[in-house]
N, C-alpha and C positions, 0 to 999 in steps of 0.2 A: 254550245246551242247550234244546230244545224242550220243552213241557209232556208229549208223550207219552214222550219219552227220560228225563226225569226221573222219571217215574211209574214208568218200566220200571227203571231203575237202584234205585230205592227197593224195589222187588219182589224184588230179588237180594241174598242173605244173603252176607256177606264174613265168611270165616272166617282170622283171623290165625294165621301160622306153620303152615299146611297147605298141603302133605303134609311140608314141612321150613321151618326157621326162615326167617324173610324173605320167604316166599310169603305173598301173600294169596289164599285160593282163593275164586272166584266160583261160587256154590252158587245154581244156578237152580230147585233143588226148591221153593223158597220161593214163586217165580214161577208154577212149573206148579201149585202146591196152591193157589193165588188163582184161582178161576174168572174174575174181571175181567181180572187181570193177564196170565193165559194166553189170552184171548181177544184181548186187544189186541196182545200180542206176535206171536200167529199172523196177525191181520188186518193188521199191520204188515209180516210177512214176505212176505204175499201181495201184497199192494197193487200193488207195481212190476210183477208178472207175470201181473195180472188179465187183460190182452188178448193174452198171449203164447200161443202154442199150445206146450204141453210136453208130451212123452210120458211121461217119468218123473221122480220125486223121488228122488234118491238121499241116504238117510241113513245116515251113520256112528255105529256102535254107541257108546255106547247111548242118549245122549239125542237124537241127530240120528233115531233112531226115533220119537220121541215126537213132535217138530216135524214131520220130514218127512211123517208119516203124517198130521198135520194138514193140512199144505200140501196132499199129494196129494190129499185128501178136498175141499179148498176150490178147487182148480184142475182136477178132474176128471181127473187122471193116475194113473198108475199108480205103485207104491212099489217100489224096490230096497233091499234091506237090504245095507251093506257091514259085514262082522263080522270078527272078529279070527280068524286062521286055526282051522282045526278045528272051528267051529261050525254049518257049512253041509251038509246031508245029500245034495247033488247035486253033479255035476261042477263045479268050480269052476276061476276062474283066480284069482292070488295075486299080491301086489305088497308088495315090503319098503318099509318107511317109516322115516323118523328121529322118534326120541323125543330128548327132551331128554339123557337119558344112555343112548343106544344105538339099537338098531333093534329093529323087530316086524315083523309081516306081517297084512295084511289080504287079505280073498277076497271074491268074489262069485259066483254061479251064472253059468256059461257062456252061459246062454240069458236072462240078466235084461235085457238092452238087445239092440237090434238095431241094425246098422250105420245110423248116420243119425238115431237117436233123438235127440232135445232133450232133455237132462237138466238139471236145478238140483239140484246138490249143497246139502245142509243138515246142519249140526250147530250145537250151542248156543254153543261158543265158537272163536274162531281166536286161537290164541297163536304158536308159531312156524312153523306151518303145515304141518309135516311129515306130520301126518296127511291133510290136505286135498289135500295135494300128491300123495301116495301113491294118495288115491281118484281125484283127476282122471287120473292116469296109467291107473290101473285101468279106469277107464270108456273112456278114449280107446282102450285097447289093444283093447276090443272093438268099437270103431268108433263110440262115441257122441259127441255134440257137446255139451261142457258149456257149455250158454250164461251160467251165472251161479252163483254160490255166495254162501250166505246164512247168517248166524249171528246168535244174538241179541247175543253179546258180542265185541268186540274188543279184545285188549290189543296196541295200536299198536306199543309200544316192542318187542315180541318180534319184529315183522317178517313175519307169517304172511300179512297182507293183500298186502304188496309181493311175496311169494313166488308167492302165485296170479295176481297181475296181471300178472307177468312170464310166466307161461304163458298170457296172453291170456286170462283166466278174469276176468270182471268180479267185483265182490265188493260185498256189501251186508251192513251190519250195522246193529244198533238202538240199541246202547249201546257206548261206549268206555270203559274205566277204565284211569289210568295204572298203572306199576309191574306188577310179575308177579303 
């Protein structure tokens, strides 16, 4: 584990038995509240894309908004919010996605991306990959090219990274934690 990875892992709070027994919730609010750790995380997320022309950063509600907004600023790109259904005021497109115990729907404005836009998807954590997979499909539905997806945390045992890679999406993460 690199020094940066260790530092970022130490800035993330682990909450046992949340939201149910046996789960260790990885809470990035402690990282976000630490100015140095937040800067390091954003810098590390941006680094691989510094020389890439990207039109939009798409952030998944809610922590993906925080991280994605920072990436969009650093990369001089636009920002696209991908929200839970019913939260956007203009005409939207919608996509169902899988959760651990069921399904939900996300949406984005129909004019948020243009066909051929190069987009990076961003969120705080990838677990099973259901939400990120739905977001990729939603972006592609409007003709965007999802060039990469980035996350602060990967929970590799849950297979989300592999799910996105099977869709042809490059995945970058900063920290991996074993378990759920």
